[in-house]
RODO-2510 file (C-alpha; in nm, 4 decimals, decimal comma):
residues 89
     n   res          X          Y          Z
     1     x     0,0000     0,0000     0,0000
     2     x     0,1406     0,3322    -0,0995
     3     x     0,0558     0,6733     0,0347
     4     x    -0,0735     0,9620    -0,1718
     5     x     0,1580     1,2294    -0,3048
     6     x    -0,0126     1,4910    -0,0878
     7     x     0,0279     1,2799     0,2266
     8     x     0,3937     1,2124     0,1439
     9     x     0,4553     1,5870     0,0993
    10     x     0,2858     1,6555     0,4323
    11     x     0,5010     1,3989     0,6126
    12     x     0,8120     1,5343     0,4390
    13     x     0,7301     1,8906     0,5521
    14     x     0,6816     1,7780     0,9120
    15     x     1,0149     1,5946     0,9394
    16     x     1,2610     1,7712     0,7098
    17     x     1,5857     1,9309     0,8256
    18     x     1,5742     2,2252     0,5834
    19     x     1,3516     2,3572     0,3036
    20     x     1,4837     2,1387     0,0211
    21     x     1,5289     1,8220     0,2288
    22     x     1,3657     1,5156     0,0748
    23     x     1,5953     1,2273     0,1605
    24     x     1,7289     1,2668     0,5111
    25     x     1,6933     0,9627     0,7387
    26     x     1,4270     1,1429     0,9423
    27     x     1,2088     1,1932     0,6336
    28     x     1,2616     0,8363     0,5127
    29     x     1,1755     0,6942     0,8555
    30     x     0,8596     0,9064     0,8776
    31     x     0,7403     0,7995     0,5306
    32     x     0,8086     0,4331     0,6053
    33     x     0,6236     0,4625     0,9363
    34     x     0,3201     0,6060     0,7587
    35     x     0,3253     0,3239     0,5016
    36     x     0,3629     0,0629     0,7786
    37     x     0,0613     0,2028     0,9640
    38     x    -0,1446     0,1866     0,6435
    39     x    -0,0466    -0,1769     0,5919
    40     x    -0,1354    -0,2644     0,9509
    41     x    -0,4861    -0,1301     0,8874
    42     x    -0,5005    -0,3395     0,5701
    43     x    -0,4152    -0,6574     0,7627
    44     x    -0,7078    -0,6056     0,9979
    45     x    -0,9389    -0,7115     0,7163
    46     x    -0,7022    -0,9287     0,5114
    47     x    -0,5379    -1,1680     0,7539
    48     x    -0,4123    -1,4104     0,4893
    49     x    -0,2418    -1,1598     0,2592
    50     x     0,1059    -1,3073     0,2920
    51     x     0,2494    -1,1278    -0,0114
    52     x     0,1821    -0,7891     0,1444
    53     x     0,3068    -0,9164     0,4789
    54     x     0,6432    -0,9864     0,3179
    55     x     0,6552    -0,6262     0,1971
    56     x     0,5645    -0,5075     0,5455
    57     x     0,8542    -0,7005     0,6961
    58     x     1,0907    -0,5502     0,4391
    59     x     0,9705    -0,1984     0,5266
    60     x     1,0106    -0,2611     0,8999
    61     x     1,3620    -0,3919     0,8390
    62     x     1,4513    -0,0882     0,6278
    63     x     1,3137     0,1475     0,8945
    64     x     1,5156    -0,0300     1,1648
    65     x     1,8316     0,0067     0,9561
    66     x     1,7678     0,3774     0,9122
    67     x     1,6968     0,4182     1,2841
    68     x     2,0223     0,2433     1,3746
    69     x     2,2110     0,4683     1,1312
    70     x     2,0502     0,7815     1,2743
    71     x     2,1209     0,6675     1,6296
    72     x     2,4856     0,6097     1,5413
    73     x     2,5369     0,9401     1,3584
    74     x     2,3073     1,1940     1,5252
    75     x     2,1720     1,0886     1,8640
    76     x     1,9680     1,4081     1,9226
    77     x     1,7788     1,3796     1,5925
    78     x     1,7230     1,0092     1,6611
    79     x     1,5607     1,0796     1,9977
    80     x     1,3497     1,3586     1,8504
    81     x     1,2353     1,1390     1,5599
    82     x     1,1270     0,8418     1,7714
    83     x     0,9472     1,0768     2,0099
    84     x     0,7618     1,2493     1,7223
    85     x     0,6586     0,9212     1,5617
    86     x     0,5827     0,7350     1,8846
    87     x     0,8339     0,4570     1,8182
    88     x     1,0171     0,2452     2,0700
    89     x     1,0568     0,3743     2,4233
***
């Protein structure tokens, strides 16, 4: 499940570092989190959709990799990002 262009732009504007930022780890994590939440809603009604579940696991893995990178490189932004998105602790 993908998100609309308008929703992606909204998420990007909420989490960007500067005006032309589109690919920072914070933005990528926020977009992946939004897509993961959409897929979780999808699985409420489609419990046996294993093909989409595989995609969900790949997205979660990618988000975890980005979170580990952000934690390693910029601890303050990492803590701010997980607090904003309601992830982890």
